[in-house]
C-alpha positions as semicolon CSV with decimal commas, in nm:
position;residue;x (nm);y (nm);z (nm)
1;X;-0,984;-1,049;-2,855
2;X;-0,941;-1,070;-2,480
3;X;-0,685;-0,887;-2,272
4;X;-0,508;-1,028;-1,971
5;X;-0,557;-0,803;-1,670
6;X;-0,225;-0,689;-1,528
7;X;-0,113;-0,453;-1,254
8;X;0,004;-0,215;-1,524
9;X;-0,348;-0,196;-1,668
10;X;-0,491;-0,125;-1,323
11;X;-0,231;0,148;-1,261
12;X;-0,302;0,299;-1,603
13;X;-0,674;0,308;-1,521
14;X;-0,601;0,479;-1,188
15;X;-0,384;0,731;-1,368
16;X;-0,667;0,799;-1,612
17;X;-0,902;0,863;-1,319
18;X;-0,650;1,111;-1,174
19;X;-0,623;1,285;-1,512
20;X;-1,002;1,306;-1,529
21;X;-1,023;1,455;-1,178
22;X;-0,753;1,708;-1,266
23;X;-0,934;1,813;-1,583
24;X;-1,267;1,837;-1,397
25;X;-1,103;2,060;-1,135
26;X;-0,944;2,278;-1,405
27;X;-1,279;2,321;-1,581
28;X;-1,445;2,401;-1,249
29;X;-1,184;2,670;-1,178
30;X;-1,241;2,825;-1,522
31;X;-1,617;2,824;-1,465
32;X;-1,578;2,959;-1,113
33;X;-1,361;3,245;-1,239
34;X;-1,615;3,324;-1,511
35;X;-1,900;3,326;-1,256
36;X;-1,700;3,542;-1,017
37;X;-1,619;3,790;-1,295
38;X;-1,977;3,794;-1,420
39;X;-2,136;3,846;-1,081
40;X;-1,885;4,102;-0,959
41;X;-1,890;4,348;-1,247
42;X;-2,149;4,309;-1,520
43;X;-2,433;4,129;-1,347
44;X;-2,561;4,274;-1,021
45;X;-2,871;4,267;-0,808
46;X;-3,098;3,996;-0,676
47;X;-3,074;3,783;-0,992
48;X;-2,694;3,789;-0,974
49;X;-2,704;3,698;-0,606
50;X;-2,941;3,409;-0,680
51;X;-2,721;3,288;-0,965
52;X;-2,412;3,306;-0,746
53;X;-2,592;3,123;-0,464
54;X;-2,707;2,853;-0,707
55;X;-2,351;2,806;-0,830
56;X;-2,210;2,788;-0,477
57;X;-2,483;2,570;-0,325
58;X;-2,563;2,336;-0,616
59;X;-2,289;2,327;-0,879
60;X;-1,988;2,334;-0,647
61;X;-2,108;2,052;-0,417
62;X;-2,219;1,843;-0,714
63;X;-1,873;1,859;-0,862
64;X;-1,673;1,825;-0,543
65;X;-1,881;1,575;-0,347
66;X;-1,993;1,357;-0,636
67;X;-1,698;1,377;-0,871
68;X;-1,370;1,498;-0,725
69;X;-1,377;1,453;-0,346
70;X;-1,076;1,231;-0,269
71;X;-1,262;1,027;-0,007
72;X;-1,629;0,994;-0,103
73;X;-1,681;1,072;-0,473
74;X;-1,750;0,845;-0,767
75;X;-1,391;0,877;-0,884
76;X;-1,263;0,790;-0,536
77;X;-1,482;0,479;-0,543
78;X;-1,346;0,382;-0,885
79;X;-0,989;0,417;-0,757
80;X;-1,075;0,212;-0,449
81;X;-1,232;-0,057;-0,667
82;X;-0,919;-0,067;-0,884
83;X;-0,701;-0,100;-0,573
84;X;-0,921;-0,389;-0,453
85;X;-0,899;-0,562;-0,789
86;X;-0,522;-0,532;-0,784
87;X;-0,487;-0,644;-0,421
88;X;-0,743;-0,922;-0,411
89;X;-0,720;-1,059;-0,761
90;X;-0,376;-0,985;-0,897
91;X;-0,169;-0,978;-0,576
92;X;-0,350;-1,261;-0,394
93;X;-0,546;-1,499;-0,616
94;X;-0,306;-1,510;-0,909
95;X;0,003;-1,606;-0,701
96;X;-0,202;-1,868;-0,511
97;X;-0,323;-2,020;-0,835
98;X;0,028;-2,006;-0,974
99;X;0,160;-2,202;-0,673
100;X;-0,122;-2,454;-0,699
101;X;-0,055;-2,502;-1,070
102;X;0,316;-2,556;-1,009
103;X;0,256;-2,810;-0,733
104;X;-0,079;-2,982;-0,794
105;X;-0,032;-3,240;-0,515
């Protein structure tokens, strides 16, 4: 069964992306707190420093740049794509086709 694409569907998808970003940020904060606690009290020395450096130089950028950055991440691209679909297809093409269908001459 097919579904007709509407602005409401696009907005719901954008809202889902925002929810996903929020959850990813919450999970990152939990992980960051756990790493900070681990490396500040129970885990010390060169291995702890290396682990902390790995987290800060690899994990943090991977999450922020690739997933949650509001301007350049995958989720930002998805939101931009959804905006384009709404603007170009639903706000532009559909009304033009509607006018042409009403007045075919």
